[in-house]
C-alpha positions as CSV (number, residue, x, y, z in Angstrom):
1,M,-11.6,144.5,32.7
2,K,-15.0,144.0,31.7
3,H,-15.3,146.0,28.9
4,L,-11.4,144.4,27.6
5,F,-13.1,141.2,27.9
6,S,-16.4,142.3,25.7
7,T,-13.8,143.8,23.1
8,L,-11.9,140.5,23.1
9,A,-15.0,138.4,22.6
10,F,-16.3,140.6,19.8
11,T,-12.7,140.5,18.3
12,L,-12.7,136.7,18.6
13,V,-16.2,136.1,17.1
14,F,-15.8,138.9,13.9
15,T,-12.4,136.8,13.2
16,V,-14.2,133.7,13.4
17,A,-16.6,134.9,11.4
18,S,-14.4,136.0,8.5
19,S,-12.3,133.1,8.7
20,A,-15.3,131.1,7.8
21,Q,-16.7,133.4,5.2
22,N,-13.1,133.5,3.5
23,E,-13.7,129.5,3.7
24,V,-16.9,129.4,2.1
25,F,-15.7,132.1,-0.9
26,S,-13.2,129.6,-1.7
27,T,-14.9,126.6,-1.8
28,A,-17.0,128.5,-4.0
29,Q,-14.4,129.3,-6.2
30,S,-13.4,125.8,-6.4
31,A,-16.8,124.8,-7.6
32,Y,-17.2,127.3,-9.8
33,D,-13.3,126.3,-11.5
34,D,-14.6,122.8,-11.4
35,G,-17.7,123.6,-13.4
36,R,-20.0,122.9,-10.5
37,Y,-21.8,126.1,-11.0
38,A,-25.3,125.4,-9.7
39,E,-23.3,124.8,-6.3
40,A,-20.9,127.7,-6.5
41,V,-24.5,129.5,-7.0
42,L,-25.5,128.2,-3.6
43,L,-22.2,128.8,-1.7
44,Y,-22.2,132.4,-2.6
45,D,-25.8,132.7,-1.8
46,Q,-24.9,131.8,1.4
47,L,-22.6,134.5,1.5
48,A,-24.7,137.2,0.5
49,D,-27.6,135.9,3.1
50,S,-24.7,136.5,5.9
51,G,-24.5,140.2,4.9
52,V,-21.4,140.2,2.5
53,A,-22.0,142.5,-0.3
54,N,-18.7,143.3,-1.4
55,M,-17.9,143.7,-5.5
56,E,-15.9,140.4,-5.6
57,L,-19.1,138.6,-4.5
58,H,-21.7,140.0,-6.9
59,Y,-19.2,139.8,-9.6
60,N,-18.2,136.1,-8.7
61,L,-22.0,135.3,-8.4
62,G,-23.3,136.9,-11.5
63,N,-20.1,134.7,-13.3
64,A,-21.5,131.7,-11.5
65,A,-25.3,132.4,-12.0
66,F,-24.4,133.0,-16.1
67,K,-22.8,129.6,-16.3
68,D,-25.9,127.9,-14.5
69,S,-28.3,129.5,-17.4
70,D,-29.8,131.9,-14.8
71,L,-29.5,135.2,-16.5
72,P,-32.3,137.3,-14.4
73,K,-29.5,136.5,-11.6
74,A,-26.8,137.0,-13.3
75,V,-27.6,140.6,-14.6
76,F,-29.0,141.4,-10.9
77,H,-25.3,140.5,-9.6
78,Y,-23.5,142.0,-12.3
79,R,-25.2,145.1,-11.7
80,K,-24.9,145.2,-8.2
81,A,-21.0,144.9,-8.7
82,W,-21.2,147.7,-11.9
83,H,-22.5,150.2,-8.7
84,Q,-19.7,149.6,-6.7
85,A,-17.1,149.5,-9.4
86,P,-18.6,151.4,-12.2
87,R,-15.0,151.8,-14.4
88,D,-14.4,147.8,-13.8
89,P,-14.2,146.9,-17.4
90,D,-14.9,143.0,-17.0
91,I,-18.0,143.7,-15.0
92,E,-19.0,145.9,-18.2
93,A,-18.3,143.7,-20.5
94,N,-19.9,140.6,-18.9
95,L,-23.0,142.5,-18.0
96,R,-23.3,143.3,-21.8
97,F,-23.0,139.7,-22.3
98,A,-25.4,138.4,-20.2
99,L,-28.1,141.5,-21.5
100,N,-27.0,140.6,-25.2
101,A,-27.7,136.8,-24.3
102,A,-31.1,137.8,-22.7
103,G,-31.9,139.7,-26.1
104,A,-32.5,142.5,-24.0
105,I,-31.1,146.1,-24.7
106,E,-28.4,147.4,-22.6
107,P,-28.4,151.0,-20.5
108,G,-27.8,153.7,-22.5
109,P,-27.2,156.8,-20.3
110,G,-26.9,160.0,-21.6
111,F,-23.3,162.0,-21.3
112,I,-24.2,163.7,-18.5
113,E,-25.1,160.3,-16.7
114,R,-21.9,158.8,-18.0
115,I,-19.9,161.2,-16.6
116,L,-21.7,161.1,-13.0
117,S,-21.7,157.6,-13.2
118,T,-18.1,157.2,-13.2
119,L,-16.9,157.6,-10.2
120,A,-19.8,155.2,-7.3
121,R,-21.4,157.1,-4.7
122,D,-18.8,156.4,-1.8
123,E,-16.4,158.0,-4.4
124,W,-17.9,160.8,-5.0
125,I,-18.4,161.4,-1.2
126,A,-14.8,161.1,-0.6
127,V,-14.2,163.9,-3.4
128,A,-16.3,165.9,-2.0
129,V,-14.8,165.7,1.4
130,G,-11.5,166.2,-0.1
131,G,-13.0,169.4,-2.4
132,Y,-14.2,170.8,1.2
133,V,-10.7,170.5,2.8
134,L,-9.0,172.3,0.1
135,L,-11.5,174.9,-0.4
136,M,-11.2,175.5,4.1
137,S,-7.2,175.6,3.4
138,C,-8.1,178.5,1.0
139,L,-10.1,180.5,3.2
140,G,-7.9,179.8,5.8
141,L,-4.8,181.1,3.8
142,M,-6.6,184.4,3.1
143,L,-7.0,185.3,6.4
144,F,-3.4,184.9,7.0
145,L,-1.6,185.9,3.5
146,P,-3.8,189.1,2.7
147,S,-1.1,190.2,-0.1
148,A,-2.1,186.6,-1.9
149,R,-5.8,186.8,-1.8
150,R,-6.3,187.1,-5.5
151,A,-4.3,184.2,-6.4
152,L,-6.2,182.1,-3.5
153,F,-9.5,183.2,-4.5
154,R,-8.8,181.8,-8.2
155,L,-7.4,178.7,-6.6
156,G,-10.3,178.4,-4.4
157,L,-12.5,178.2,-7.6
158,V,-11.2,174.8,-8.2
159,P,-12.4,173.2,-5.0
160,V,-15.5,174.7,-5.6
161,T,-16.0,173.0,-9.1
162,I,-15.0,169.8,-7.4
163,L,-17.9,170.1,-4.9
164,F,-20.1,170.7,-7.6
165,L,-19.1,167.9,-9.7
166,A,-19.4,166.0,-6.0
167,G,-22.8,167.2,-5.6
168,A,-24.0,166.1,-9.2
169,G,-22.8,163.0,-8.7
170,W,-23.9,161.9,-5.3
171,W,-27.7,163.5,-6.8
172,Y,-27.1,160.7,-9.6
173,W,-27.3,157.8,-6.9
174,T,-29.6,159.5,-5.0
175,G,-31.6,159.3,-8.0
176,L,-31.2,155.4,-8.6
177,E,-32.8,155.2,-4.6
178,A,-36.0,157.3,-5.8
179,N,-36.0,155.5,-9.3
180,P,-34.3,152.3,-8.7
181,E,-33.5,149.7,-11.4
182,W,-35.1,146.4,-11.4
183,V,-34.8,142.9,-13.2
184,V,-37.3,141.1,-14.9
185,V,-37.3,137.7,-13.3
186,K,-40.3,136.2,-14.8
187,N,-41.0,135.0,-18.4
188,D,-44.1,136.6,-20.7
189,A,-43.7,139.9,-18.4
190,T,-45.6,142.2,-20.0
191,A,-45.8,145.8,-18.9
192,L,-49.5,147.3,-19.3
193,F,-51.1,151.0,-20.2
194,G,-52.4,151.0,-16.1
195,P,-51.6,149.5,-12.8
196,V,-54.9,147.5,-13.1
197,E,-55.0,143.7,-13.8
198,G,-56.8,143.4,-17.3
199,S,-55.5,146.8,-18.6
200,T,-54.6,147.0,-22.0
201,A,-51.2,145.3,-22.9
202,H,-48.5,147.8,-23.7
203,Y,-45.0,145.7,-24.4
204,K,-43.8,142.6,-23.7
205,L,-40.0,142.9,-21.7
206,P,-37.5,139.8,-22.1
207,L,-36.6,138.0,-19.0
208,A,-33.5,139.7,-17.4
209,A,-33.9,142.8,-18.8
210,L,-33.2,146.3,-17.0
211,V,-35.8,148.5,-16.3
212,R,-35.8,152.0,-14.6
213,Q,-38.7,152.6,-12.0
214,T,-40.9,156.1,-12.9
215,D,-43.6,155.5,-10.5
216,T,-45.2,152.9,-8.3
217,D,-48.8,152.2,-7.1
218,S,-50.2,151.4,-3.3
219,K,-51.7,148.2,-4.6
220,G,-47.8,147.1,-5.2
221,W,-47.7,148.3,-9.2
222,I,-44.5,149.6,-10.5
223,E,-44.3,151.8,-13.5
224,V,-41.4,151.2,-15.1
225,E,-39.3,152.3,-18.4
226,Y,-37.4,150.2,-21.0
227,D,-36.3,151.1,-24.7
228,G,-38.3,154.2,-24.3
229,K,-41.4,152.7,-23.5
230,R,-43.4,153.3,-20.1
231,G,-45.5,150.6,-18.7
232,W,-47.0,148.9,-15.4
233,L,-45.8,145.7,-14.1
234,E,-46.7,143.8,-10.7
235,A,-43.9,144.1,-8.7
236,D,-43.4,139.7,-8.8
237,N,-42.1,140.3,-11.9
238,I,-39.0,142.1,-11.2
239,Q,-36.5,142.3,-8.6
240,R,-34.4,145.5,-7.3
241,V,-31.6,146.1,-7.9
242,F,-30.5,149.2,-6.2
243,P,-30.0,150.0,-3.2
């Protein structure tokens, strides 16, 4: 009985919290529709601070921030939304538009990276599970149907290929954890040749530019790559996007 009351209490709290979040989301959307973009940003930020991190929130927050002329925040949340839904054309178009408005270059992934980023990390995991189940099914059938082993062996190459692709996709997203993307959040951010204050300036970064981390320093410096060039920035110039 004690466990039943605990379960009911948890369900009630969860329901109330979800209802409150839905109300804030609706209020934020109404504020956006009425042109009160700063208010919409504040309300969406409340949801983000409460732990909501779905694609819809990041996309809407990116839209509100863009309308509120906060390009770094817009790029940050568009990119967060893209990580969850990399095939969404609206997210990709709005991210490109925000970067162009900031005078920043768009991410230019190579052919392989473009393929591997077609699916989000969770989707690659689901593909891997499906490939594993199919492979185990083929192996099981080979035990009970000796006469069909040759055909089943050929069929088994399909899930093996699926598992290989899923592993490569998972590796791509894992690489973003090791070398994450950052958004430039300060004006006049200048990448230096070395992780030392007073080091020679290398190149300037536009506000709201997307950069990729390539190295770190124990004193809080981040080496980033932008437009094929690498340089060092103090961490307070940038905001980490992923994870």
